[in-house]
Steps between C-alpha positions, in 0.01 A plus 500: 500500500648722232828410328594268787480779760272448797269792577570686822211519743482688825549458785842362417834495676726717284787432745543786744868412539549567130256775405532679834855599407574861412580444133152361427313783669420725202177662622430760770181503702459834680342467846328718759818518707677662206709186460544329167459124509689319227331215316538283194273636224458164329390321817271788592349498149439121517304557819325827416324589176515863614881492525518309170294769327693792652841353419394361161318808371703782651835338566506666842664308780380722784156453654348734754374300798520798734179406680671187634779459756838368393463198730174399328650551152808297594281220632286515184803475270627205706163330442535555126853358494452203733136406442465480878324739735717435806521863610122554501394610849227669701688827456533499123231282343261792433772697323618193307138434403463856366826461305378173349174665392678808360751293303246225419699214650213264561690218670633738769153652545361151559776418750420820691133401515597153624723657763217727610256207521743295706565798730126546553459128577776519761341809655161326510655197670672724754172677579324163541772384739469820701124464523523136607741591778246741656 
């Protein structure tokens, strides 16, 4: 603890209802769809050392994520704000995983790996059930 201020660790709930509002969205993340996803640069920097370095060293508030879809980037920013990975799904976990590796957000990368492991376990159980019914 420094000067009575608790350190912020991630994942953390930065309050989506508060930081998700337009006035706090000071960063643009350019996506494959050509859409710009708005995000909070401070929250993104807390989660990602890559974002922290880009914003801190260059002052830029636009990051090119054009290899990722807007839906994946939106989901990723929601993870960073809420600390929860509720929108992780079979459809997007690979893309979210790649984003987490690119931006070095280790806690999201680990959640993606957990999701993948759980998905594989469910598939294995389903295959076992199918085989036993033969």
